[in-house]
Structures are given as C-alpha cells and as structure tokens.
C-alpha positions, 0 to 999 in steps of 0.5 A: 836897743832903741826906745821904740823897740823896747818890749816894755813901754815907758810909763806915763805920768798916771802909770808912774804915780800908780806905781809909786803909790803901790810901792809906798803902800807896800813899804808902809805895810812892812814898816807897820809889821816891823813896828808891831814886832818891836812893840811885842818884843818890848812888852815881852822884855818888860814882863821878863824884867818884872818877873826878875824883879819879883824873884829878886824881891822874894829872895831878899825878903826870904834870905836878905832879912827884910823888905826890899828898899823899893817895896 
C-alpha cells in the first residue's frame, strides 16, 4: 500500500502535537489516580498499625504488669 492510497492521512505537526498532548493528559490522569490509591492504602495501613499498637499496649498494661515502655 502506498502512502497516497492509505485510508488514514499522515499527521501534520499540529495534529501530532494535539495527539501527544491528549496522550500526556490521559497518562497523567491515570498516574494521579494511582497515586491517590497508594495514599489511601498507606493511610489505611497506618490506621491498622495504630490499632494493633493500641491493642498491644492494652494487653501489656493488663497482663504484662505495667505501663508499656513507649507510653
């Protein structure tokens, strides 16, 4: 198939730039969404760690014979 008979015309400079800007915006949006998911996961993990530490401190105070060393 020759370039003259191609069903899709070749992109000019402005069209190519527009296509690249659109792709960059789409990829940027996806990266922002993934970053927000990572922040949510980290916040959830921090809260679970705090709950575990609190339960451990309560257990130590009740059955370990005193106040935990970090408290």
